[in-house]
Structures are given as structure tokens and as C-alpha cells.
N, C-alpha and C positions, 0 to 999 in steps of 0.2 A: 829122297824122303828120309827123315831121321828114323832110326830104329831104336825102340825103347825096350828094355828088359826090366820087369818088376819081379824081384825076389820077395817071397812072402805075400803072394797075391791073394791069398784067401782070407787074410785078416781084415779088420775094420778099415784100416788105411789102404791096404792093398786093393780091396774091392772098390773103394772110392776112387783110387788112382786109375783103375781100369775105366771107370765111368767118365772121369774127366778127360782121359786120353782117347776116348772112343773116336773112331775115324782115323786114328794114326796107326802106324805100324808098331804094334805092341806084342811082345812075348810075355805072357803072364804065367809065372811058375810058382806053384804052391810048394809047401815043404815036401810033399810026396813027389813032386816033379824034380826038385833040386835040393840036394843036401849041401848047404852052403859051407859045411865043415870039410867037404871033400874038394881039395884044390883042383884036382884033375877035372872033376865034373863041372866045377865052376868055370874053369878055363874054356871048356867046350861050349857051355851054355852062353857065355858072354861073347864069344867070337861073332863078329859081324854086326854088333850093336854099337850105337853111338852114345847111348845114355843107359846107365844102370842105376836103378833105384832100389836100395835095400830096405824093404819094409819088414824083413824077417827079424825075429828076436825071440830070445828066451825071456818071457815077461812074467813068469811065476815068481814074484818078488820074494815071497816067504820061502818057497821051495829052494830058491837059490842059496839061502843061508846054509842048507845042508848039502846042496849039490852045486857048489860054486864052479867046479871044473866043467860040469855039463853046461852051465850058463856061459862060461868063458868060451867054450868051443863054438857056440852059436854067435854070441855077442861080440867076441873079439877075433877069434880065428876066422869066423864067417865073414866079418866085415873086412878083414885084411885080405882074404882070398878074393873077394869081389873087387876090392880096390886094386889089387895087383892085376887081375884080369882086365879091368877097365883100362889101366895104364898101358898094358900090352897092346890093347886094341885102339888106343888113342881116344877112349870114351870118357865122358864125364861121369862122375860117380856121386850119388846122393846117399848119404848115410843118415838114417833117422836115429836120433839119440834122445836124451831124456834129461829132465831136471834133476834126476837122482845122481848126476855127476857132482852135484853140490851137496853140502851138508845140511842145508835148510836153516842155518843159524843167522842169516842176513836180516837186516831191517829195512833194506831197500832193494829194488829189483836187481837181479843178477845180470851184469853186463856179459856180453858174449865172450870177452877175454878174461873173465874172472877165473882164478885158479880152481882147479878141480879139488874136491875134498869129499869123496863119497864115503858114506857111513854104512853101506849095505853091500852084500855080495853082488846083487844086481847092479848097483851103481858102479862098483869097481869094474865089473866086466864091460859095462857100456862105456865107461871112461877109457878103458884100455882099447876098446874098439875104435873110438874116436882117434886116439893117438896113432894107432897102427894104420888106420885108413889114410890119415893125412901123411904119414911117413911113406906109405906105399905109392900114393898118387898125389903128391903135394899140390900140383898145379891144376888138378882136375877134380878134387874132392870138395863137395859141399856138405857140411854138417848142419842138419836141421834138428835142433832140440825142441821137444814138445813135452806136454804134460796133460794130465787129467782128461784123457781122450774119451769121447763118446761118439756113437754113430749108429748107423742102421744095421751094419753087417756083423755084429758080434755082441757078446755080453758086456755091459758097462754099468757104471754107477747110476746113471740116469734111468736106465731101464729097470735096474734093481729097485730104485725108489718107487716106481710105478707098480712093480710086482708086490712090494710090501704094502702099498696102499690098498691093494686088492685083498690082502690077507690079514692085515692088522689094523686096529683102530688107532694105535699110537706106537711110535718107536723113536729111538734116540739116534742122533748123528753128531759126530765130533764137530766142535766149533772152535778148535784151537789149531787147525791146520789151514793155511791160506795158500791159494793157488789160482790157476786160470783155466776154467773148463774150456775145452777146445773141441769143436766139431770136426770130425775127420774129413768131412767134405770140404770145409774151409781150408784145412791143412793140405789136402790133395791139390786143391786149386792153386794154393800158394806155391807148392813145390813145382808145379808146372809153370807158373808165372816166373819163378826163378830161372828155370831152364830156358823159357822163351825169351827172357830178358838177357840171356847170356851173362848171368850174374857171376862175379868173380868168385874164385874158390875162397872158402872160409866158413865161418860159423854164423848161422842165422837162428833166431829164436822163433819157432813156429807155434806160437800160442795165441789164442784170442786175447784181446786187450782187457784191461781192468783186472780186478781181483775180488775174491770172495772166499769164505770158508766152505767146507763141505756141507755144513748145516745150511748156510745161505743158498748154496747151489741146490740142495735137496728141496728147500722151500720153493725155489724158482721153478723147479721141474714140476712140482705139484700145481703151482699157480698156472703154468702154461697148460696143464691138463684140465684146468677148471676144478681142481680139488682143494680141499681145506688144508692149507699149509701149516696151520696151527696144530695139526695132528703130530707133527714132528717136534721133538724137544731137543735142546742142545745138551751136549755132554762133552767130556774131555778125552784126550787120547789115552789117559791112564785107564779108562774104562774098557778099552779094547787092546788086550795084550796080544802082540803078534811077534813072530820070530824076527822079522826085519823091521828096523826103525824106519818111520816115515818122516820125510822132511817137514818141519813145522812151517817153513816158508818156502814156497815153490814159485814165486813170482819172477818171471824173466823179463828183462829189458828188451826193447825192440829197435835199438839204434842202428843195428846192422842193415836194416832194410834200405836205408838211404844209399848204401853202396850199390844196390841193385836198381836204384831209382824207383823203388816201390814203397807204398805207405805201409804202416803197421797193419796187422790183421784187425778186423772189426771187433767191437766190444763183445764179450762173452754173452751178455744178456741178449743182444740183438741176434747173435748167432743161434742161441737156444730157441728164441721165439721163431726164427726161420725154420730151424730143424723140426720144431713141434708142428708148425703149419704143414710141413711136408710129410708128416706121419712117421718121422724117423724114430721116435721114442715108443711108438705103440707096437 
């Protein structure tokens, strides 16, 4: 029986991965259980496993602008440590990455092999993590880039919109950033699909299909909850000054799935409706 290790098991994706892998031999380690920046601890933890999934990350995008080295330790050193340990054990390694490795200036979906051009500290550290993981375990590393995640097991944009709906009559959401809302349950299932299909090493884009602005996504969240979406008004990014720049265009192409014999992930609107029916956003 295959043995799986999940690093970052307490996050939204990590929790969903545990549910999708229920019934299999899984070691689920939280940040408290495993410091991915400690190569010795990582080596001990990975020993005896056939698959290592790295769902751990420093995701405080704005804080990373001031604490880039802290972000690098987790997002780059941690990824490399896990990839090295996986290689030593002959294990497959899945590194969860991000749309932030791109600069967001494209006008068409980013292909899997598009050159990196991160514009934030978070993006730089995740980009470095990709490169170092592939260098450490070139034949066994799968990179899964994702974006705009929401799910049951943690704070996220969709839940925030419903909280605001309970507190405010109206509020504004940016309408000039485009991306792909992605349900972590769909992503977890697709990661497992990749492994079950013995997909070749390489890069895959793990986002739900289609595209929408944050404003459009916010309206859809309220609509699924049976609330008046007209309570939300559109605005632009200039109205929300943040330390880290956000990509204006975060749409990822999905051609890589063909290599694994898998279809692209379903449309984001279908996934949101399904998540809402399952009470994920409440």
C-alpha cells in the first residue's frame, strides 16, 4: 500500500487532502508537527513514504514584503528540503505553488511553461521553491499552481463576503483583477487524480476553469446564499493600497492535463454552487 505524507495538513487544502485520501495510509503533519525548514526533521519525517505532498506555505502576502527571508525559509528552503528527502526515499513529490510566480500583465491565460516574473516577495519565494524542488528531484516532482482558493477549513474571500453581508448593507469589491476561484476540495481531488494516474513530472495548473473578477466572484457568492448581490459595488485596485502588488490577471491555462490523460478542472461557477450546497461557505 502506498504511504502518503502531507506537510501543512491543517490548512484549507491540507484538510481537504486528508478527506480525499481517507482510507489510505496517510501521515498528516501540521506546522507544529513538522518544521519544513529543518532538513534533518524533514528527512526523518519523509522516510518510508512513497508520496510527499507539500501544502505548507508562508502565505501572508503583505507581511512577506517586510519579512521576505522568513517567507523564503518556508516557501523555498522548505520545498527543497521536502524534495530532497523525497528523492532520497524514491518518493514522488507534489509542490503546491501559485499564480504569483507571474507578473499578472498577460492578456491570455498563462501556459504552464510561461517564464516566471514575480512582482512580490511572496511570488519570488514561491518561484524559487518551484525551481529548487525541480532541481532536487527532477524526475519525481509535480508542481501544481493554484490561485484564489476557498474552502471549508479556513478563512477565505468567499467566507469574508458572507460575513460582510451580515454586518453591512453595502460594500465595494475590486473589479479590475481577474482570476479563477478554486475550491480546495476540487484541487485536493485533482492532486490525488494526478498521483493515481501516475502523471509525469512537470507543471500543472490546478485552478477551476473560466474566469471572473473579484467583484463578479463576490456577487456569485451572495447569489448562492440567496442574498442580494446588488449590495456589492465595483471599485478598482487603487482604492485598496496594500504593501504587496496583486496580479491584475491571474488566469492559468490548463493544457498540461492532457499529459496526464485528465480533463481540465470544472468551471468555477459549477464548483461554487456545489460548495455552497455542501455548506462549505457557511
